[in-house]
C-alpha positions in Angstrom: -12.7 -7.5 -10.3 -16.6 -6.0 -11.5 -17.1 -3.2 -13.0 -19.3 -1.7 -10.0 -16.3 -1.4 -7.4 -14.0 -0.2 -10.5 -16.7 2.6 -11.3 -17.1 3.5 -7.3 -13.5 3.8 -6.9 -12.9 6.5 -10.2 -15.6 8.4 -9.0 -14.1 8.8 -5.6 -11.0 9.9 -7.6 -13.1 12.3 -9.7 -15.4 13.8 -7.2 -12.2 16.1 -5.3 -10.6 17.1 -8.6 -14.2 18.1 -9.7 -14.5 19.9 -6.5 -10.9 21.6 -6.4 -11.3 22.2 -10.6 -14.7 24.0 -9.5 -13.5 26.0 -6.7 -10.3 27.1 -8.1 -12.0 28.9 -11.0 -14.2 31.1 -8.4 -11.0 33.4 -8.0 -8.0 32.6 -9.3 -5.0 34.8 -9.0 -4.7 35.2 -13.3 -7.5 33.8 -14.9 -5.4 33.0 -18.4 -2.9 31.5 -16.1 -5.1 29.4 -14.5 -7.3 28.3 -17.9 -3.6 27.6 -19.1 -2.4 25.6 -16.1 -5.9 23.7 -16.2 -6.9 22.9 -19.4 -4.7 19.3 -19.7 -7.5 18.3 -16.6 -10.1 19.9 -18.8 -9.1 17.8 -21.6 -8.2 14.4 -19.9 -11.1 14.3 -17.7 -14.0 13.8 -20.9 -11.1 11.0 -22.5 -10.6 9.0 -19.5 -14.6 9.0 -18.7 -15.0 8.3 -22.7 -12.4 5.6 -22.5 -13.4 4.2 -19.3 -16.2 1.5 -19.6 -14.0 -0.1 -22.8 -10.5 0.5 -22.0 -10.4 1.2 -17.9 -6.9 1.9 -16.7 -5.2 0.7 -13.6 -6.1 2.1 -10.1 -2.6 3.0 -9.7 -2.6 4.8 -12.7 -6.1 6.4 -12.2 -5.0 7.5 -8.6 -1.8 9.3 -10.2 -3.7 10.8 -13.1 -5.7 11.9 -10.1 -2.9 13.6 -7.9 -1.4 15.3 -10.9 -4.9 16.7 -11.7 -4.9 18.4 -7.9 -1.2 19.7 -8.3 -2.3 21.4 -11.9 -5.2 22.9 -10.5 -3.3 24.2 -7.5 -0.7 26.0 -9.5 -3.4 26.9 -11.7 -5.5 28.8 -9.1 -2.4 30.1 -7.0 0.2 30.4 -10.2 3.3 27.8 -8.9 5.4 30.7 -7.4 2.5 31.7 -5.1 1.4 28.1 -4.2 0.9 28.2 -0.3 2.3 24.5 0.0 5.4 25.4 -1.8 6.1 28.7 0.4 6.0 26.9 3.4 8.3 24.1 2.0 10.4 27.1 0.6 10.5 28.5 4.3 11.4 25.4 6.0 14.0 24.3 3.9 15.6 28.0 3.5 14.9 27.8 -0.6 15.7 30.4 -2.9 12.6 29.6 -4.6 8.8 28.4 -4.2 9.4 24.4 -5.4 5.8 23.7 -6.1 6.2 23.8 -9.9 9.4 21.1 -9.7 6.4 18.6 -8.0 4.4 19.4 -10.9 7.1 18.4 -13.7 7.9 15.4 -11.2 4.3 14.4 -11.9 4.6 15.6 -15.2 7.4 12.7 -16.1 5.6 10.2 -13.6 2.2 9.9 -14.8 3.1 9.8 -18.6 5.7 7.3 -18.1 3.4 5.0 -16.3 0.5 5.6 -18.7 2.9 4.5 -21.5 4.4 1.6 -19.8 0.4 0.5 -19.5 0.0 1.2 -22.5 2.7 -0.5 -24.3 2.1 -3.7 -22.2 -1.6 -3.4 -22.8 -1.7 -2.4 -26.2 1.4 -2.8 -28.5 1.9 -6.0 -26.3 5.5 -5.2 -25.6 6.8 -8.2 -23.8 10.6 -6.8 -22.9 10.2 -5.2 -19.9 13.5 -3.3 -19.9 12.4 -2.2 -23.6 9.1 -0.8 -22.2 11.0 0.9 -19.4 13.0 2.7 -21.8 10.2 3.5 -24.4 7.7 4.9 -21.2 11.1 7.0 -20.2 11.3 8.3 -24.0 7.3 9.5 -23.9 7.5 11.1 -20.7 10.7 13.1 -21.6 9.1 13.8 -25.3 6.1 15.1 -23.6 8.2 17.0 -21.3 10.2 18.9 -24.1 6.8 19.5 -25.9 5.5 21.4 -22.6 8.9 23.4 -22.6 8.0 24.6 -26.2 4.7 25.3 -25.3 5.9 27.5 -22.1 8.4 29.0 -24.8 5.5 30.0 -27.3 3.8 31.4 -24.5 6.3 33.4 -23.9 7.2 34.7 -27.1 2.8 35.2 -27.7 2.4 36.9 -24.0 5.6 38.6 -23.2 5.6 39.5 -19.5 2.0 38.4 -19.5 3.5 34.7 -19.6 5.8 35.0 -16.1 2.9 33.6 -14.0 2.6 30.4 -16.8 5.8 30.3 -16.6 7.1 29.8 -13.1 10.3 30.5 -13.9 11.2 32.9 -10.5 14.3 34.4 -12.2 16.0 31.0 -12.8 17.8 31.1 -16.1 18.0 27.1 -15.4 14.2 26.5 -15.1 13.8 24.3 -18.1 16.5 22.0 -17.8 15.8 21.6 -14.2 11.7 21.1 -14.7 13.1 18.6 -17.8 15.4 16.9 -14.8 12.5 16.8 -12.5 10.5 15.0 -15.2 13.4 12.4 -15.4 13.6 11.8 -12.4 9.3 11.4 -12.0 9.6 9.0 -15.1 12.2 6.9 -13.6 10.6 6.5 -10.4 7.5 5.0 -12.8 9.8 2.7 -14.6 11.5 1.0 -11.2 10.1 1.9 -8.1 6.7 1.8 -9.0 6.6 -1.9 -11.4 5.4 -4.3 -9.0 2.4 -2.0 -7.8 1.8 -0.8 -11.1 1.6 -5.2 -12.6 -0.3 -5.8 -9.3 -2.9 -3.0 -10.0 -3.2 -3.9 -14.1 -3.8 -7.5 -13.0 -6.6 -6.4 -10.9 -8.4 -5.5 -14.2 -7.3 -8.8 -16.2 -3.6 -8.1 -17.8 -1.2 -10.5 -17.1 
């Protein structure tokens, strides 16, 4: 696979992410919440750009990273509790709360687990796929736990000003359900997406 098509593919993914990021910055519901939510996107884009030449990722992983970025950007623009897509789902299924943040935590488990799987296979040369799956889920859950600690630190530092960032919507079990959604996402990555991921890695010469 030549670099040309792969570069075009990455640029096609990057364009909507950048457009969404710029639009979200115009008039977000809360500027500080927007910054905290999109900060991972602001950090990851330069990192991926810097490593794409010497260590390109699989198309599947790039695609899922782009989707996760869009989820974060949407949450930053509206806050998770006010995201219109979540309000529509809430109305259709008669839910007690806007569930958009759970989509974010599902992606927070799925994408890191798939990234960990790719790095373990390509860099650490872990040959046992069962061990790779277990380690990938552990990495995703560690990231989820760290994120919950960051939310806790934000709540302590900002007080009520962190409500939009936390997105708990009055749910006392929000932290636990967030991590459970991350676990589901990680499980999807290492079970349902394995064959697709292997084929995607094969396109860039990973066997």
